[in-house]
All heavy atoms as an XYZ file, in Angstrom:
846
protein
N      -4.335      1.969     20.121
C      -4.169      2.780     18.943
C      -5.386      2.775     18.022
O      -5.244      3.077     16.854
C      -2.955      2.312     18.161
C      -1.641      2.702     18.771
S      -0.262      2.517     17.640
C       0.042      0.782     17.793
N      -6.564      2.455     18.502
C      -7.714      2.431     17.591
C      -8.065      3.796     17.024
O      -8.761      3.880     16.023
C      -8.840      1.874     18.442
C      -8.412      2.012     19.842
C      -6.925      2.067     19.845
N      -7.602      4.885     17.617
C      -7.916      6.215     17.116
C      -6.871      6.745     16.141
O      -7.018      7.839     15.618
C      -8.076      7.186     18.283
C      -9.208      6.851     19.260
C      -9.256      7.846     20.402
C     -10.543      6.804     18.539
N      -5.838      5.975     15.898
C      -4.790      6.371     14.967
C      -5.377      6.507     13.566
O      -6.070      5.617     13.083
C      -3.683      5.308     14.959
C      -2.421      5.620     14.184
C      -1.668      6.779     14.835
C      -1.533      4.383     14.151
N      -5.139      7.650     12.906
C      -5.695      7.849     11.569
C      -4.622      7.989     10.498
O      -4.927      7.943      9.316
C      -6.611      9.073     11.537
O      -5.879     10.251     11.787
N      -3.372      8.167     10.900
C      -2.278      8.292      9.934
C      -1.054      7.540     10.421
O      -0.701      7.606     11.595
C      -1.890      9.754      9.723
C      -2.944     10.573      9.051
C      -2.455     11.957      8.649
O      -1.246     12.243      8.794
O      -3.284     12.737      8.187
N      -0.421      6.841      9.497
C       0.891      6.242      9.729
C       1.803      6.861      8.690
O       1.584      6.705      7.490
C       0.851      4.703      9.561
C       2.258      4.130      9.612
C      -0.029      4.075     10.618
N       2.798      7.590      9.136
C       3.696      8.311      8.225
C       5.126      8.099      8.712
O       5.603      8.813      9.591
C       3.329      9.794      8.209
C       4.021     10.575      7.144
C       3.450     11.991      7.049
C       4.088     12.730      5.920
N       5.028     13.742      6.349
N       5.773      7.087      8.164
C       7.117      6.718      8.618
C       8.058      6.487      7.435
O       8.792      5.514      7.399
C       7.073      5.476      9.540
C       6.450      5.810     10.872
C       6.348      4.317      8.878
N       8.039      7.389      6.472
C       8.921      7.232      5.326
C      10.367      7.558      5.690
O      10.620      8.305      6.624
C       8.444      8.080      4.139
C       8.637      9.571      4.273
C       7.538     10.267      5.045
O       6.522      9.652      5.366
O       7.721     11.443      5.368
N      11.290      6.934      4.959
C      12.734      7.129      5.126
C      13.210      6.871      6.556
O      13.944      7.663      7.129
C      13.149      8.538      4.696
C      12.998      8.782      3.211
C      13.599     10.091      2.771
O      14.838     10.195      2.787
O      12.819     11.002      2.420
N      12.798      5.747      7.114
C      13.205      5.406      8.472
C      13.986      4.104      8.559
O      14.213      3.598      9.643
C      11.975      5.315      9.388
C      11.543      6.685      9.853
O      12.173      7.281     10.696
N      10.472      7.183      9.266
N      14.354      3.535      7.433
C      15.096      2.280      7.382
C      14.393      1.162      8.151
O      15.032      0.316      8.770
C      16.534      2.486      7.894
C      17.296      3.485      7.064
C      18.702      3.735      7.570
O      19.064      3.360      8.670
N      19.502      4.382      6.756
N      13.070      1.168      8.119
C      12.301      0.111      8.763
C      12.472     -1.182      7.993
O      12.588     -1.181      6.772
C      10.815      0.480      8.796
C      10.438      1.730      9.579
C       8.958      2.012      9.436
C      10.808      1.563     11.041
N      12.488     -2.297      8.705
C      12.565     -3.616      8.084
C      11.414     -4.463      8.596
O      10.857     -4.203      9.660
C      13.911     -4.320      8.389
C      15.074     -3.553      7.798
C      14.116     -4.482      9.882
N      11.033     -5.476      7.822
C       9.978     -6.377      8.246
C       8.743     -6.222      7.391
O       8.790     -5.721      6.270
N       7.622     -6.664      7.927
C       6.348     -6.651      7.215
C       5.401     -5.626      7.832
O       5.649     -5.119      8.928
C       5.688     -8.042      7.280
O       5.473     -8.384      8.644
C       6.557     -9.102      6.612
N       4.316     -5.359      7.127
C       3.286     -4.472      7.663
C       2.453     -5.273      8.660
O       1.897     -6.309      8.299
C       2.363     -3.947      6.548
C       3.149     -3.117      5.538
C       1.224     -3.121      7.147
C       2.335     -2.717      4.318
N       2.349     -4.832      9.898
C       1.521     -5.552     10.871
C       0.052     -5.570     10.452
O      -0.508     -4.545     10.060
C       1.699     -4.750     12.164
C       2.986     -4.007     11.980
C       3.058     -3.705     10.505
N      -0.560     -6.735     10.543
C      -1.970     -6.880     10.183
C      -2.865     -5.993     11.046
O      -3.953     -5.602     10.614
C      -2.394     -8.342     10.316
N      -2.404     -5.633     12.236
C      -3.197     -4.806     13.150
C      -3.539     -3.442     12.556
O      -4.550     -2.842     12.934
C      -2.466     -4.623     14.475
N      -2.734     -2.944     11.612
C      -3.074     -1.666     10.983
C      -4.412     -1.754     10.256
O      -5.086     -0.756     10.067
C      -1.985     -1.216     10.011
C      -0.781     -0.622     10.690
C       0.503     -1.074     10.395
C      -0.901      0.402     11.625
C       1.622     -0.526     11.010
C       0.199      0.953     12.247
C       1.467      0.478     11.930
O       2.554      1.024     12.546
N      -4.796     -2.944      9.852
C      -6.063     -3.132      9.171
C      -7.267     -3.097     10.086
O      -8.401     -3.215      9.637
N      -7.034     -2.914     11.380
C      -8.141     -2.817     12.334
C      -8.397     -1.373     12.742
O      -9.272     -1.111     13.561
C      -7.843     -3.651     13.597
O      -6.706     -3.099     14.264
C      -7.590     -5.104     13.249
N      -7.630     -0.457     12.189
C      -7.750      0.961     12.534
C      -8.456      1.708     11.405
O      -8.587      1.205     10.308
C      -6.358      1.544     12.759
C      -5.594      0.831     13.839
S      -3.899      1.394     13.897
C      -3.221      0.204     15.015
N      -8.882      2.896     11.667
C      -9.541      3.712     10.655
C      -8.527      4.661     10.021
O      -8.658      5.882     10.088
C     -10.713      4.477     11.259
C     -11.814      3.569     11.731
C     -12.975      4.341     12.307
C     -14.076      3.400     12.741
N     -15.224      4.101     13.314
N      -7.515      4.071      9.375
C      -6.438      4.867      8.789
C      -6.908      5.602      7.540
O      -7.560      5.023      6.684
C      -5.264      3.966      8.417
C      -4.527      3.292      9.562
C      -3.423      2.391      9.013
C      -3.937      4.327     10.507
N      -6.548      6.864      7.457
C      -6.796      7.658      6.255
C      -5.553      7.696      5.383
O      -5.623      7.764      4.173
C      -7.202      9.089      6.613
C      -8.567      9.183      7.265
C      -8.915     10.607      7.645
N      -7.977     11.055      8.683
C      -7.325     12.217      8.679
N      -7.518     13.074      7.716
N      -6.499     12.531      9.648
N      -4.396      7.690      6.035
C      -3.117      7.759      5.305
C      -2.192      6.676      5.832
O      -2.030      6.521      7.042
C      -2.478      9.116      5.517
C      -1.053      9.185      4.954
C      -0.367     10.449      5.376
N      -0.451     11.401      4.292
C       0.106     12.595      4.328
N       0.741     13.010      5.390
N       0.011     13.390      3.297
N      -1.574      5.955      4.880
C      -0.572      4.960      5.220
C       0.632      5.238      4.336
O       0.602      5.017      3.135
C      -1.108      3.543      4.993
C      -0.191      2.488      5.533
C      -0.140      2.233      6.891
C       0.627      1.765      4.686
C       0.718      1.268      7.402
C       1.482      0.803      5.181
C       1.528      0.551      6.539
N       1.690      5.785      4.935
C       2.846      6.261      4.178
C       4.115      5.630      4.732
O       4.597      6.004      5.797
C       2.923      7.790      4.258
C       3.943      8.387      3.338
C       3.749      9.880      3.168
O       2.746     10.455      3.612
N       4.693     10.518      2.537
N       4.662      4.663      3.976
C       5.853      3.933      4.419
C       6.925      3.896      3.331
O       7.731      2.971      3.273
C       5.496      2.493      4.875
C       4.636      2.526      6.119
C       4.820      1.711      3.765
N       6.970      4.899      2.495
C       7.937      4.943      1.397
C       9.371      4.933      1.912
O       9.650      5.359      3.035
C       7.744      6.218      0.569
C       6.408      6.308     -0.103
C       6.149      7.691     -0.660
O       6.363      8.677      0.061
O       5.729      7.767     -1.810
N      10.271      4.470      1.047
C      11.716      4.529      1.290
C      12.136      3.846      2.593
O      12.836      4.416      3.422
C      12.199      5.982      1.267
C      12.087      6.657     -0.092
C      12.079      8.163      0.045
C      13.213      6.200     -1.000
N      11.697      2.626      2.760
C      12.125      1.786      3.877
C      12.616      0.465      3.292
O      12.917      0.393      2.098
C      10.965      1.574      4.863
C      10.735      2.792      5.730
O      11.547      3.144      6.562
N       9.609      3.466      5.518
N      12.697     -0.550      4.100
C      13.108     -1.880      3.652
C      12.036     -2.892      4.017
O      12.331     -3.975      4.510
C      14.449     -2.259      4.291
C      15.563     -1.318      3.873
O      15.832     -1.168      2.698
N      16.179     -0.666      4.833
N      10.776     -2.529      3.779
C       9.663     -3.387      4.142
C       9.429     -4.455      3.073
O       9.680     -4.222      1.886
C       8.405     -2.554      4.357
C       8.521     -1.541      5.503
C       7.326     -0.617      5.515
C       8.661     -2.261      6.829
N       8.962     -5.616      3.503
C       8.764     -6.760      2.623
C       7.392     -7.375      2.877
O       6.676     -6.961      3.782
C       9.851     -7.835      2.849
C      11.240     -7.287      2.542
C       9.809     -8.377      4.267
N       7.067     -8.390      2.085
C       5.827     -9.130      2.291
C       4.674     -8.553      1.505
O       4.833     -7.674      0.661
N       3.503     -9.060      1.795
C       2.296     -8.651      1.092
C       1.557     -7.567      1.875
O       1.818     -7.353      3.055
C       1.355     -9.852      0.895
O       1.001    -10.359      2.173
C       2.007    -10.941      0.059
N       0.629     -6.923      1.190
C      -0.267     -5.977      1.866
C      -1.265     -6.840      2.641
O      -1.928     -7.688      2.057
C      -1.010     -5.078      0.854
C      -0.028     -4.402     -0.112
C      -1.876     -4.058      1.587
C       1.104     -3.648      0.525
N      -1.360     -6.664      3.949
C      -2.230     -7.539      4.745
C      -3.682     -7.534      4.260
O      -4.219     -6.488      3.887
C      -2.141     -6.955      6.157
C      -0.886     -6.167      6.175
C      -0.697     -5.659      4.772
N      -4.293     -8.708      4.271
C      -5.699     -8.822      3.897
C      -6.585     -7.968      4.800
O      -7.669     -7.546      4.395
C      -6.156    -10.281      3.943
C      -5.644    -11.103      2.772
C      -6.147    -10.599      1.429
O      -7.359    -10.327      1.300
O      -5.326    -10.482      0.509
N      -6.138     -7.692      6.016
C      -6.924     -6.863      6.937
C      -7.104     -5.438      6.414
O      -7.974     -4.720      6.895
C      -6.281     -6.814      8.334
O      -4.933     -6.358      8.216
C      -6.306     -8.176      9.013
N      -6.292     -5.035      5.419
C      -6.461     -3.701      4.839
C      -7.819     -3.569      4.149
O      -8.276     -2.464      3.892
C      -5.315     -3.367      3.885
C      -4.168     -2.676      4.569
C      -3.669     -3.126      5.778
C      -3.583     -1.559      4.010
C      -2.621     -2.487      6.418
C      -2.532     -0.904      4.631
C      -2.053     -1.373      5.843
N      -8.475     -4.672      3.845
C      -9.835     -4.613      3.285
C     -10.768     -3.882      4.255
O     -11.722     -3.241      3.836
C     -10.373     -6.011      3.022
C      -9.679     -6.743      1.918
C     -10.288     -8.132      1.699
N      -9.488     -8.923      0.796
C      -9.495     -8.818     -0.530
N     -10.271     -7.922     -1.109
N      -8.743     -9.600     -1.270
N     -10.472     -3.975      5.548
C     -11.305     -3.330      6.572
C     -11.170     -1.813      6.583
O     -12.054     -1.123      7.086
C     -10.946     -3.859      7.964
C     -11.121     -5.349      8.081
O     -11.980     -5.933      7.446
N     -10.295     -5.977      8.895
N     -10.055     -1.301      6.094
C      -9.843      0.153      6.164
C     -10.114      0.855      4.843
O      -9.991      2.074      4.761
C      -8.430      0.508      6.687
C      -7.330      0.022      5.743
C      -8.231     -0.025      8.086
C      -5.942      0.514      6.124
N     -10.494      0.114      3.809
C     -10.734      0.770      2.517
C     -11.806      1.855      2.551
O     -11.700      2.809      1.781
C     -11.049     -0.256      1.398
O     -12.165     -1.040      1.781
C      -9.855     -1.141      1.113
N     -12.811      1.796      3.435
C     -13.759      2.918      3.472
C     -13.118      4.226      3.952
O     -13.640      5.303      3.682
C     -14.822      2.467      4.465
C     -14.723      0.989      4.504
C     -13.265      0.688      4.277
N     -12.000      4.145      4.646
C     -11.357      5.325      5.242
C     -10.097      5.758      4.493
O      -9.795      6.937      4.422
C     -10.967      5.040      6.698
C     -12.054      4.341      7.464
C     -11.971      2.974      7.736
C     -13.187      5.024      7.896
C     -12.986      2.322      8.424
C     -14.200      4.371      8.579
C     -14.095      3.026      8.839
O     -15.095      2.374      9.507
N      -9.344      4.783      3.982
C      -8.024      5.036      3.407
C      -8.124      5.854      2.122
O      -8.789      5.463      1.174
C      -7.337      3.694      3.129
C      -5.854      3.738      2.792
C      -5.049      4.258      3.982
C      -5.373      2.354      2.394
N      -7.441      7.007      2.093
C      -7.408      7.835      0.892
C      -6.005      7.968      0.320
O      -5.851      8.282     -0.854
C      -7.972      9.247      1.155
O      -7.190      9.881      2.167
C      -9.439      9.185      1.564
N      -4.980      7.760      1.148
C      -3.603      7.881      0.678
C      -2.818      6.632      1.054
O      -2.767      6.254      2.227
C      -2.924      9.101      1.289
C      -3.554     10.405      0.865
C      -2.802     11.587      1.421
O      -1.573     11.573      1.486
N      -3.528     12.615      1.825
N      -2.182      6.033      0.037
C      -1.402      4.819      0.230
C      -0.058      5.002     -0.451
O       0.020      5.104     -1.675
C      -2.140      3.617     -0.375
C      -1.457      2.267     -0.270
C      -1.356      1.837      1.197
C      -2.219      1.229     -1.083
N       1.001      5.081      0.344
C       2.345      5.340     -0.177
C       3.256      4.172      0.190
O       3.667      4.039      1.348
C       2.897      6.640      0.403
C       2.055      7.833      0.081
N       2.187      8.532     -1.096
C       1.053      8.428      0.766
C       1.306      9.521     -1.105
N       0.611      9.475      0.014
N       3.565      3.341     -0.812
C       4.356      2.130     -0.594
C       5.678      2.136     -1.355
O       6.437      1.174     -1.291
C       3.550      0.899     -1.046
C       2.168      0.714     -0.440
C       1.456     -0.439     -1.122
C       2.274      0.485      1.052
N       5.974      3.172     -2.107
C       7.111      3.201     -3.025
C       8.442      2.917     -2.333
O       8.628      3.186     -1.145
C       7.177      4.557     -3.724
N       9.359      2.371     -3.136
C      10.737      2.124     -2.710
C      10.846      1.209     -1.495
O      11.517      1.529     -0.505
C      11.468      3.446     -2.454
C      11.710      4.213     -3.740
O      12.302      3.634     -4.664
O      11.297      5.384     -3.821
N      10.182      0.076     -1.570
C      10.306     -0.998     -0.585
C      10.471     -2.298     -1.373
O      10.908     -2.262     -2.525
C       9.061     -1.043      0.317
C       9.090      0.018      1.388
O       9.826     -0.075      2.349
N       8.275      1.057      1.211
N      10.119     -3.409     -0.793
C      10.218     -4.689     -1.487
C       8.952     -5.511     -1.252
O       9.002     -6.691     -0.941
C      11.463     -5.455     -1.027
C      11.883     -6.534     -2.015
O      11.471     -6.470     -3.196
O      12.625     -7.448     -1.616
N       7.785     -4.857     -1.395
C       6.511     -5.548     -1.217
C       6.298     -6.528     -2.351
O       6.858     -6.381     -3.444
C       5.354     -4.549     -1.142
C       5.380     -3.718      0.099
C       5.549     -2.349      0.029
C       5.237     -4.302      1.349
C       5.580     -1.572      1.178
C       5.263     -3.540      2.503
C       5.432     -2.177      2.422
N       5.456     -7.527     -2.105
C       5.189     -8.545     -3.127
C       3.703     -8.849     -3.194
O       2.944     -8.478     -2.303
C       5.967     -9.823     -2.821
C       5.594    -10.463     -1.503
C       6.491    -11.640     -1.170
O       7.695    -11.419     -0.935
O       5.974    -12.768     -1.144
N       3.321     -9.520     -4.272
C       1.922     -9.900     -4.438
C       1.116     -8.796     -5.085
O       1.644     -7.882     -5.700
N      -0.191     -8.910     -4.927
C      -1.086     -7.962     -5.595
C      -1.662     -6.940     -4.609
O      -1.364     -6.980     -3.421
C      -2.207     -8.713     -6.322
C      -3.056     -9.509     -5.364
O      -3.504     -9.015     -4.337
N      -3.305    -10.768     -5.690
N      -2.470     -6.052     -5.141
C      -3.065     -4.975     -4.344
C      -4.556     -5.196     -4.105
O      -5.295     -4.250     -3.861
C      -2.833     -3.627     -5.033
C      -1.369     -3.216     -5.205
C      -1.273     -1.940     -6.029
C      -0.696     -3.030     -3.864
N      -4.995     -6.445     -4.152
C      -6.419     -6.729     -4.012
C      -6.988     -6.287     -2.669
O      -8.175     -5.978     -2.575
C      -6.696     -8.220     -4.226
O      -6.038     -8.991     -3.238
N      -6.163     -6.215     -1.644
C      -6.654     -5.802     -0.320
C      -7.152     -4.363     -0.304
O      -7.916     -3.982      0.580
C      -5.573     -5.999      0.736
N      -6.746     -3.553     -1.278
C      -7.194     -2.150     -1.320
C      -8.084     -1.874     -2.537
O      -8.377     -0.728     -2.848
C      -6.000     -1.165     -1.284
C      -5.260     -1.270      0.033
C      -5.064     -1.367     -2.463
N      -8.535     -2.921     -3.196
C      -9.309     -2.773     -4.438
C     -10.625     -2.037     -4.252
O     -11.076     -1.339     -5.155
C      -9.560     -4.136     -5.067
N     -11.251     -2.181     -3.115
C     -12.570     -1.574     -2.918
C     -12.485     -0.168     -2.334
O     -13.496      0.400     -1.957
C     -13.407     -2.461     -1.987
N     -11.307      0.401     -2.293
C     -11.121      1.681     -1.625
C     -11.496      2.901     -2.433
O     -11.989      2.815     -3.559
N     -11.235      4.045     -1.834
C     -11.488      5.355     -2.432
C     -10.185      6.145     -2.389
O     -10.129      7.236     -1.827
C     -12.585      6.096     -1.677
C     -13.849      5.314     -1.568
N     -14.715      5.170     -2.625
C     -14.376      4.604     -0.554
C     -15.731      4.416     -2.254
N     -15.553      4.057     -0.999
N      -9.136      5.573     -2.949
C      -7.817      6.188     -2.879
C      -7.725      7.414     -3.778
O      -8.178      7.391     -4.917
C      -6.749      5.169     -3.274
C      -6.639      3.960     -2.346
C      -5.763      2.883     -2.960
C      -6.090      4.391     -0.993
N      -7.131      8.474     -3.252
C      -6.902      9.670     -4.049
C      -5.437      9.791     -4.455
O      -5.138     10.363     -5.490
C      -7.310     10.939     -3.280
O      -6.575     11.002     -2.061
C      -8.805     10.938     -2.996
N      -4.523      9.265     -3.642
C      -3.095      9.331     -3.918
C      -2.465      7.978     -3.624
O      -2.694      7.411     -2.552
C      -2.416     10.407     -3.042
O      -3.109     11.643     -3.197
C      -0.966     10.595     -3.416
N      -1.655      7.494     -4.573
C      -0.992      6.192     -4.425
C       0.414      6.277     -4.992
O       0.609      6.812     -6.085
C      -1.757      5.088     -5.187
C      -0.968      3.791     -5.202
C      -3.125      4.856     -4.587
N       1.391      5.736     -4.275
C       2.728      5.535     -4.834
C       3.126      4.085     -4.584
O       3.048      3.599     -3.464
C       3.781      6.479     -4.213
O       3.860      6.255     -2.817
C       3.449      7.937     -4.483
N       3.522      3.402     -5.661
C       3.894      1.985     -5.568
C       5.210      1.680     -6.281
O       5.688      0.556     -6.215
C       2.789      1.076     -6.154
C       1.540      1.128     -5.312
C       2.494      1.426     -7.593
N       5.787      2.632     -6.979
C       6.952      2.366     -7.814
C       8.114      1.769     -7.009
O       8.201      1.910     -5.796
C       7.403      3.634     -8.559
C       7.647      4.833     -7.671
C       8.867      5.031     -7.072
C       6.638      5.757     -7.436
C       9.102      6.119     -6.248
C       6.846      6.849     -6.622
C       8.084      7.021     -6.023
O       8.297      8.096     -5.190
N       8.987      1.081     -7.737
C      10.182      0.444     -7.166
C       9.861     -0.589     -6.087
O      10.477     -0.614     -5.022
C      11.177      1.485     -6.660
C      11.733      2.321     -7.791
O      11.788      1.879     -8.932
N      12.135      3.538     -7.499
N       8.903     -1.417     -6.375
C       8.576     -2.610     -5.598
C       8.547     -3.755     -6.614
O       7.477     -4.120     -7.117
C       7.213     -2.483     -4.914
C       7.269     -1.667     -3.655
O       7.760     -2.122     -2.637
N       6.756     -0.448     -3.732
N       9.703     -4.315     -6.972
C       9.786     -5.242     -8.099
C       8.955     -6.512     -7.983
O       8.713     -7.175     -8.985
C      11.274     -5.580     -8.192
C      11.877     -5.144     -6.912
C      10.999     -4.082     -6.339
N       8.475     -6.842     -6.790
C       7.690     -8.065     -6.618
C       6.178     -7.805     -6.558
O       5.406     -8.742     -6.433
C       8.142     -8.807     -5.369
C       9.583     -9.283     -5.455
C      10.016     -9.920     -4.159
C      11.517    -10.157     -4.151
N      11.994    -10.458     -2.815
N       5.761     -6.535     -6.643
C       4.322     -6.251     -6.742
C       3.868     -6.674     -8.126
O       4.532     -6.370     -9.121
C       4.036     -4.763     -6.537
C       3.938     -4.246     -5.121
C       3.608     -2.746     -5.128
C       2.921     -4.997     -4.300
N       2.743     -7.349     -8.198
C       2.296     -7.887     -9.480
C       0.777     -8.018     -9.485
O       0.111     -7.739     -8.492
C       2.940     -9.253     -9.725
S       2.606    -10.446     -8.409
N       0.253     -8.456    -10.617
C      -1.176     -8.735    -10.711
C      -2.001     -7.571    -11.203
O      -1.484     -6.526    -11.602
N      -3.311     -7.793    -11.158
C      -4.269     -6.801    -11.617
C      -4.131     -5.500    -10.813
O      -3.898     -5.539     -9.607
C      -5.678     -7.353    -11.439
C      -6.763     -6.447    -11.951
S      -8.393     -6.987    -11.424
C      -8.459     -6.329     -9.787
N      -4.282     -4.393    -11.494
C      -4.232     -3.094    -10.840
C      -5.665     -2.631    -10.608
O      -6.385     -2.341    -11.561
C      -3.468     -2.054    -11.680
C      -3.396     -0.725    -10.956
C      -2.087     -2.559    -12.036
N      -6.103     -2.557     -9.360
C      -7.471     -2.092     -9.097
C      -7.673     -0.673     -9.628
O      -6.757      0.157     -9.592
C      -7.567     -2.116     -7.569
C      -6.479     -3.035     -7.119
C      -5.389     -2.904     -8.134
N      -8.869     -0.383    -10.106
C      -9.170      0.946    -10.649
C      -8.902      2.044     -9.625
O      -8.417      3.118     -9.975
C     -10.617      1.004    -11.126
N      -9.197      1.775     -8.365
C      -8.967      2.788     -7.331
C      -7.488      3.148     -7.210
O      -7.152      4.246     -6.809
C      -9.524      2.311     -5.969
O      -9.458      3.389     -5.045
C      -8.765      1.144     -5.411
N      -6.611      2.236     -7.603
C      -5.165      2.494     -7.600
C      -4.757      3.151     -8.917
O      -4.073      4.174     -8.933
C      -4.372      1.182     -7.382
C      -2.883      1.402     -7.579
C      -4.657      0.613     -6.001
N      -5.175      2.568    -10.013
C      -4.762      3.028    -11.346
C      -5.099      4.488    -11.599
O      -4.347      5.215    -12.242
C      -5.421      2.172    -12.419
C      -5.045      2.607    -13.830
C      -5.644      1.721    -14.881
N      -5.193      0.372    -14.640
C      -5.914     -0.708    -14.922
N      -7.108     -0.587    -15.445
N      -5.441     -1.906    -14.675
N      -6.242      4.948    -11.109
C      -6.676      6.309    -11.390
C      -6.369      7.298    -10.264
O      -6.767      8.454    -10.332
C      -8.159      6.325    -11.750
C      -8.424      5.510    -12.998
C      -9.151      4.344    -12.946
C      -7.893      5.912    -14.208
C      -9.368      3.587    -14.088
C      -8.096      5.162    -15.360
C      -8.830      4.006    -15.287
O      -9.024      3.255    -16.417
N      -5.644      6.860     -9.274
C      -5.262      7.750     -8.177
C      -4.092      8.640     -8.603
O      -3.275      8.267     -9.450
C      -4.875      6.935     -6.941
N      -4.023      9.791     -8.004
C      -2.922     10.727     -8.254
C      -1.594     10.053     -7.894
O      -1.505      9.332     -6.893
C      -3.131     11.979     -7.398
C      -2.072     13.025     -7.561
C      -2.391     14.214     -6.669
C      -1.278     15.225     -6.725
N      -1.495     16.298     -5.764
N      -0.563     10.275     -8.682
C       0.804      9.794     -8.492
C       0.995      8.303     -8.745
O       2.057      7.770     -8.467
C       1.350     10.138     -7.101
C       1.480     11.622     -6.882
O       1.682     12.378     -7.827
N       1.339     12.064     -5.657
N      -0.016      7.614     -9.268
C       0.176      6.192     -9.592
C       1.215      6.058    -10.698
O       1.095      6.678    -11.751
C      -1.135      5.530    -10.022
C      -0.912      4.146    -10.575
C      -0.508      3.118     -9.734
C      -1.057      3.868    -11.924
C      -0.269      1.843    -10.235
C      -0.833      2.607    -12.433
C      -0.423      1.598    -11.584
O      -0.185      0.347    -12.075
N       2.234      5.278    -10.451
C       3.297      5.021    -11.415
C       3.803      3.602    -11.141
O       4.415      3.368    -10.103
C       4.417      6.044    -11.250
C       5.589      5.794    -12.177
O       5.653      4.792    -12.882
N       6.537      6.707    -12.175
N       3.575      2.655    -12.048
C       3.982      1.280    -11.808
C       5.437      0.965    -12.150
O       5.833     -0.202    -12.156
C       3.026      0.504    -12.702
C       2.822      1.413    -13.876
C       2.793      2.800    -13.264
N       6.252      1.980    -12.439
C       7.642      1.737    -12.810
C       8.350      0.921    -11.717
O       8.181      1.176    -10.528
C       8.377      3.064    -13.019
N       9.116     -0.053    -12.149
C       9.862     -0.862    -11.201
C       8.999     -1.882    -10.461
O       9.401     -2.387     -9.415
N       7.792     -2.159    -11.003
C       6.914     -3.190    -10.440
C       6.532     -4.136    -11.582
O       6.875     -3.911    -12.736
C       5.613     -2.604     -9.845
O       4.750     -2.181    -10.915
C       5.901     -1.442     -8.915
N       5.790     -5.175    -11.242
C       5.212     -6.067    -12.241
C       3.693     -5.946    -12.216
O       2.984     -6.852    -12.618
C       5.662     -7.501    -11.979
C       7.142     -7.706    -12.262
C       7.634     -9.136    -12.050
N       6.654    -10.162    -12.346
C       6.221    -11.062    -11.457
N       6.669    -11.064    -10.222
N       5.326    -11.975    -11.811
N       3.190     -4.810    -11.746
C       1.740     -4.582    -11.740
C       1.234     -4.600    -13.169
O       1.852     -4.063    -14.071
C       1.405     -3.265    -11.047
C       1.603     -3.281     -9.539
C       1.500     -1.882     -8.966
C       0.586     -4.200     -8.871
N       0.105     -5.274    -13.372
C      -0.437     -5.451    -14.707
C       0.016     -6.758    -15.351
O      -0.438     -7.103    -16.431
N       0.916     -7.466    -14.682
C       1.406     -8.767    -15.159
C       1.002     -9.841    -14.163
O       0.845     -9.562    -12.979
C       2.919     -8.743    -15.286
C       3.452     -7.701    -16.240
C       4.966     -7.637    -16.203
O       5.641     -8.591    -15.862
N       5.495     -6.473    -16.539
N       0.851    -11.090    -14.621
C       0.466    -12.155    -13.690
C       1.488    -12.327    -12.566
O       2.677    -12.137    -12.761
C       0.446    -13.407    -14.566
C       0.369    -12.900    -15.973
C       1.007    -11.557    -15.983
N       0.985    -12.696    -11.405
C       1.878    -12.964    -10.262
C       2.473    -14.359    -10.388
O       1.923    -15.244    -10.941
C       1.115    -12.874     -8.941
S       0.674    -11.187     -8.497
């Protein structure tokens, strides 16, 4: 799957964590809204920040901070309704289209 450029699996009742292997691909879009995913954003996502432009995580149960995508060039981000997301909000996230921290602890210490 090294040529995979989009993951779009919203509203599929997926459970579990994000596989770290996604951070080895040149993903432009990662869209997993409205599932039952948990855990942190894998540190391997630092590898895809040069490519990733859309990150859709809303309505899951992710935790921790968004530092793995801090160096990116995101144009669209959804993170709302992830009550365990916390910490500093990277500028690339804060100024992206559709950023809304409602239902998170982003901007508060973890």
